[in-house]
Structures are given as C-alpha cells and as structure tokens.
N, C-alpha and C positions, 0 to 999 in steps of 0.2 A: 435963527433960521426963518425965512419968510414963509407965508402961507403957501405961495406958489411952489416954492422949493419942496415943502413938506408933501404937497399934493403929488408933485412929480415923482418924488421918492416912493411914496406909497403906491402910486400907479405902477411904477416899474417893479416894485417888490411883489405886488399882487400878480402881475403877469409872469414874473419869474417863478413865483410859488405855484401857479397853475401848471406851468411847464414842467416843474420838478415833480409835482404830484402825478401828472399824466405819464411821465417817463419812468416813474419809480417802479412800475410793474414790468418795464422792458428789460430784457436781459442783454440787449445790445451794448449798453453802456457799462464800462468796467466798474466793478464794485468800489475800488479805491477812489476812482474819479467821483463817483456818487457821494462818497463820504466826505471828500474834500469840498465838493460843491455844497453839500448839506451844511457843513460847518460854517461856511461863509454866509449862506442864506440865513442860518439861525442867528448869527451875530447881527446881521442887518435887521432881522425882524425884531430882535430884542431892543435894537436902537429905536425903531419906529413904534413898537407896541405901546410903550407908556404914553406917547402923544395921542395915539388912537383912543386908548382907554380914558384918558382925562378929557379929551375933546368930545367924544361921542357917547361913551358908556357912562352916562350920568342919569340915574333913576329920577324921573320927574314926569308929571303929566304932560309937560310941554316938550319933552324930548322927541326928536325926529325919529319916527319909527323906522323909516327906510334905512337911515344911516346906522341906527343902533343894530338892527337885525343884520345888516351887511357886515358890520364889524364882528358880531357874535358868530356868524357863519364862518368867517375867516379864522377866528380863534378856534372854533370847533374843528375845522379841517386841519389846522396847524397842530393842535393837540394830538390828533390821531395819526398824522403823517410825519410830523417833525417834533417829537416830544422833547428834543434837545433844546428847543426854544424856551421851554419851561424847566430847564435843567433836569429833565427826565423825572419830573414829579416832586421836586423839592417843595416843602410846605411854603417857604417864603416866596416862591414864584407862583404857586398855584392858588393858595387860599385868598390873597388879596384880590385876585381877579374874580374868584367866585363871590367874594364879598361885594364887588361892584355890580354883580349880575343878580344876586338873590332878591334885592328889593323890587326888581321889575315884576316879580310874581304878585306883588301887592299893588301894581299900577293897573287900574281898570282899562286905560287906553291901550295897553299892550296885551289884553286878554286873548285876542285872536292869534297872537304870536308866542304864547306861552310854551307851545310845543317845541319851537326852535330854541327858546331860552333853556328849556329843560335839556335838550340834546347837548347844548354847549356846556352846561354844568355837569352833565353826566360824563362828557369826554374829559373834563378837567378832573373829576373825581376818580376816573379810571387811572389817570396818571398818578394822582395822589396815593391811590391804593397800592400801586407798585413801587412808588418812590419814597413814600413816607407813611408806613403803615400805622405808626402811633398817632400821627396827625389825622389820618383817615378815621381811626377809631374815635378820636376826640370830636371830630366833625359829626360822626354818627350819634354820639352821646348828646352833643349840642342840639342836633336836630330833634332828638327824642324830647329833650327838655322844652324845646320850642313848641312842640305839639301840646305838651301839658299846659304851657302858658296860653296857647291859642284856645284851648278848651275853656280855660277860665275867661278869656275875652268873649268867647261865644256865649257863655252862661250869663254874662253881664247884660246881653241883649241891648246894647247901646245903639240907638238910632242915629245914623250920620246926619239926618236932617235936623236933629235937635242939638247938634254940636257943631261949632264952627270948624271948617276944614283946616283953618290955620292952627286951631288948638290940637287937633288930631288925637289919636289914641296910640301912642308910641310904645312899642314893645322893644326892650333891649334884650337881645338874644345872641346865641353863639359866642358866649363869653370866652371860652377856652380857645376857640379856633381863631379869633381875631384879636389876639393880644398885641400883635405887631412887634416888630423889632427893627428899629431904624438902622441898626448896624448890619443887617442881613443884606449882603451884596447881591443875593439872587432876587430880591424884591423888585417886581416890575411896576408896581403902582401902589397907591394908598387908597383907603376907603374914601368915598365921596364925603364932602364936608357935612352934608345934611344927614348922612347916615352914620357919622362917627360920633360916639359918645364923648362928652367932655369929662365924665366922671369914672373913667375906667375902660377896660376892654369890652369888646362886643360890637354889635351892629344894631342900629336903630331902624325899625320898620314901622311905618304908619299903617295901622290896622283898623282905622275908623270905618265902621260900616261893613255890611256883608259883602259889598262889591270889592273890598280889599282883603278881609281876613279869610273869606271862603276860598278864593283862588290860591292864596298863599298857603293855607292849610292843605289844600288839595295837592299842590305840587311838592310840598315838603314830604307828605306821606308817600307820594310816588317816588321821590328820591330814596326814602328809607326802604321802600319795597324793592327798588332796583338794587340797593346795597345788599339786601337779603338774597336776591336771586343771583347776584354776582358771586356769592359765596358766604355762607354763614360762618365759615372759619375766621374770616376777617373781623367779624363783630361778635365772636363767641364770648358769652358771659356778660354782655352789655345790656341785653333786653330785660326790662323789669316790668312788674305788674302795673305800676302807676302809669307808665307810658302806654302800655297796651290798653288799659282801661280808658285813658283819655282819647286815644285814637279811635277806638270803637264807639265811644260815647258821642263823637262828633256826628254820628249818624242821626242823632236827634236834632241837630242844628243845621246840617248842610243842605246844599242843593244837589242836583242830580250828579254833577261832576264829583263833588266831594263824597257822595254816597258810593259811587263806583270806585273811587280811590280807596275808601274804607273796605269795600267788598274785596277788592284785589289784595289789600294788605292782610285782611283776615284769612283769605284763602292761602296766601303764601305762608303766613304764620302756621296755619293748620297743617300744611303739607310738608314744610321744610324744617320748622323749628321744634325741637324736642323739649318743649316746656309746657307744663300744665297751667298756663297762666291766661289762656284764652277764655273769655266769658261766653262760653258756648250758649248757655241758656238765654242770656240777654240778647245776643246777636240773632239767634233763631227766632226769638219772639219779636225782635225788631223787623225781621224779614216778614214774619207773619202779619205784623201791623201794616206793612207796606202793601202786601198782597191783598189785604182785606180793606184797604182804605176807601175804595170807591166801588160800591156794589152795583152801580149802573154803568160802569165802563172804566177803562184804564185812566189813572191820573195822568195829567198832561206831561209829567216828567218821565214817564215810562215809555220806552221804545224797545226795539229788539236788542240793541247794544246794552241798554241798562238791564233788561231782564236776563240777558246772557251772563253779564257780570254777577248779578245777584244769584243766578242759578249755579254758577261755578262755586261761589262762596257757600251757598246752602249745601251743595253736595259734599264739599270737604268738611264743613262744620258738623253736619249730621252724621257722616260716616265715622268721624273721629271722636265724637263726644261719648261720654259714659252712658250706660243703659238708663241710669236714673234721669238723665236729661231727656232721653228719648221718651220716657214715660211722662215726664212733667210737661212736655210740649206736644205730645201726641194728639190730644183732643183738638187743640187749636189748629194744628197743621192739617188734620183730616177734615176739619170743618171748611177750610178754604181750598181743599184739593180739587174738587170738581170744577169750580168756577175759574180757578187759576189755570188749570189744564186747558180749559175751553178758550180763555181770553188771550193768553199770551201767544205771541208769534215766535217766541224763542224756543228752538228745539232743545237748547242746553238747559233751560229752566224746566221744560217738560221732563227731560231725562232725570234731572235732579229730584223733581217732585215724585216721580215714580220710584226712584231709589229710596227716597224718604218713606214713602208709603210701604214699601216692601220691608224695610227695617222695622217700622212700627208694627206691621203685621206679625213679624217674627218675634217681637219683644213683648207686645201687649195682647190682652184678650180681645176676641172679636168684637165685643160690644164697644170697644174703644175705636178700632179702625173701621168699623161699619162697612162690611163687604158691599152693601147696596150702593155705597157712594161710587163704586167703580162703574156701575151702570150709568150714572149721571154723566160720567166723562165721555160716554159715547155720543154726546151732543156735539162734540168738537167737529168743526168743518173739515179739518185736516187729519189724516190718519196719524196715529202715534204708536209706533211699534213697541216702545217700552211698556205700554199698557198690557201687552201680552204677558210679560213677566209678572205684572201685578196680579192678573187673573190666575196664572198658574200657581203662584204662591198662595193666593186665597183659596183655591180649590184644594191644594195639597193640605192646607191647615184644616179646612172644614171637613175633609173626607168626601171624596166624590160620590160615594154611595148614598150619602144623605142629602147632598145639595139638590134643592128643587123638590124634595119629597117630604121627609119626616120633620116634625117640629122638634127642635132642640131645646135645651133648658133655657137658653136666653133668646130663643126665637130667631137666631141668626139665619138659619137655613130658610125658614119661612119668610123672613123679611127679604132675603135675596130673591127668592122665587117670586114673591109678590111684586117686588120692584121691577123685575124683568117683564112680568105679565102686563103691569100698568104701562110700562114704557112702550110696549108693542101696541097696546090698545090705543094709546094717546097719540100715536104717530101714524100718518098716512104714508102709503107707498110712494117713495121718491121725494118725500118732503123732508127738508132739513130741520133738525130740532133746534130750538132756541137755547141759548146758554142759561143755566140756572141763575 
C-alpha cells in the first residue's frame, strides 16, 4: 500500500472516528445501527493502527513530537470510546501498545508532553483492568519492581556527562508484562527494536542521567498511585515493604516533580491502604528537612503547588502515625512551625502544620511543643484561621486560670506571658512583623 493511500485511509478514519464520538451521546441514532457502525469502525481501525504505531510511535530523541502526540491522543480517545478496537482490554492487544509508549517518559525532548502520554497509558490500563485483571496485576507488580530498580540507579549517581550517550544506562524492566506471544491474534504491534531485549522478555529503557531517570520514576509512581485510587481491590496483596521503601526514598534524589509524585503516593498509601509498611518517621523527617532547608527564604523548587502537595502528605502521615512517631518527631516539627507558617503561601500546608501542632500538644508535654511558638506565628502577613484551634488547644491544656499569671513548674505559663509582652513591645501600631 502506498504512502498516499495510507494517509488517505487514516484521514478518512480520523474524520469518521470524530463523527462517531460526537454522535455517540445522541439518542437520535438507533442503538443497533450504532453497534453495527462501531463494529465496522473498529475493524478498520485495527487495520490502520499497527501502521500508525510502527511509523510514528517510536521512542527516540529525534521522534516528531507533533506526530507522536497526535497518534497518542487518537489512541486515548479510541480506548475510551471504542474499547472494541483493543478487544475490550485483552492483554495481547493492550500491553504491546503500552510498551511502545512507556519509553517516552525517559525521553527529555518529550518532557513537556508527558501529561498527554500519561493520559494515554492510563486509558489503556483502564481497559486492561476490566478485560484482563491478572495481566493488570502483573503490570502493577512490574511497575513496583521498576521503582526498586530506579532507586538503585539513582543511588549510583552516574553523571550523564561522564558517560557516552551511545553507551547509555539501560534498565530491563516489566519482565512479566512484555513476554510477548507471536501466536496471539489480538496483538496489534510489537515492541520497538531499540527497546526489545535480545536475552528474554521485558522492555529496555535508557535511564542515563537525571534528565531521563527522574521523569521516568515520576510518571511510573503516578501510574501506581492512579492504580491505587482506581481501586485497591484490583491490587490487593501486592504491595510490599521493599517497594514502598524505595518509592519513599526517592525523595532524597528527586527533583520537585518527583518529590510531589512521592508526596501524593505516600498520601494515597496512608489514606487508602491498610498496611503498616509506610515509613512514617523517615517521611516526616524528610518533610522537616525540606521545610528547614533555607532559613533566608523558600528554596527555588518550592511554590504553592509543591507546598500543597507536601501539606496534604504531611497531614495524612502525621494523623495516621503511632504516638511514638509523634513524640520522636515533635521537637523538629515545632522548631520549624513558626517560620513555615509565615513563609508558605499554601493554605493546605498551613492547615496541616496546625493539625500537626495540635496533635503534638495533645501527645507531648508543654516544654516540647513550646506554647510561646504560637505567638511567633502572628507575624504572618495573611490570617490563618486554623491557628485559632491551636490557641484553643494550648489554653485548654495549660489551664486558662494560670495562663499569663503564675509560674508553673516548667515556666511554660511565664514564658507564654513574657513572649506576648515582648511581641507587643517590639512592634509598632500598624507595622507588619518580619518572619522569624
């Protein structure tokens, strides 16, 4: 078939696909007619799809971004609206297509389009979940193992500038998902030659340098998080300690995007999965380290979105951790409480910090949670209503009859009164206070 004929067929198919999607919500067309037309359209698309995949969806730094993204968007729409094209989620039809797409997460030239790539993989995984649950579970396990391998790659700290790009740092992963079966009549494509191992099943990914492995890790963790939010029942019994430890430990090596992926993953794990395998203490101390990293201002990677993701994670972790972890991390968190409340623009982080402070106050003695630290938070330029709850809890614990007056055994009441007096004396009427 000539190139012109292929192009004409594809153009005709795309136009027909758009018309069918647009009319699918209309009730004016008889249901039986729709089904017959869908069947014909699905057959035509199965005929064209292999050519599209082999011609355009080839992971490479030189791949044409516009063409690749156009095909991926078409695949995503088709998976959602015409699942019959992929035999309603059969593994042989879905997994090889995913295998051609995954390596794009490790291509720096496609970094700005990773969101579109993620949506396409997500659409295909949704089909796989309903059509081949065992294969879906295998993919989930392969993704967990890939994160463990990526953590090892990150710990090697190999600089891409000191290694030839042609040499690469190739990771063979997803061994169970991409075994391949040449006799499977539902198979729509094969893995790209550059990503197909010669020594067994799996897929090869070049992870040389942070510009490759960090985005790949970020989006694989996001895929795993999406699998969890789509229903823990589908992946019940698969999550293990080594994977969770590796995923959370990537906080030590990642950039802002990977950090947020780890925060979201830990939040989802803490709120949805009934396993006591989350390293609460290490994660909380990692967040403390980030909050205290720069005492002169926010680190460049922190913004409202980042802080909100971190706040949501901290809130879930701290509320679900044992009391012993609260006690072990209390001093550190109280130490950065005033400055963090003052500097962040994220209301979600402020709310989380206040809830953290309240639990510490209810769990630890006053000399640990230092009531006077609440006064320092008044320096914030913006009002924070959750602080009211902090003051109410502090006053309830200290006994209102003694606050501001008598000296207690550990001088907590005296310290609080003195702090208030000094704060008033050191500030002029109408003058904003500086952050500590």
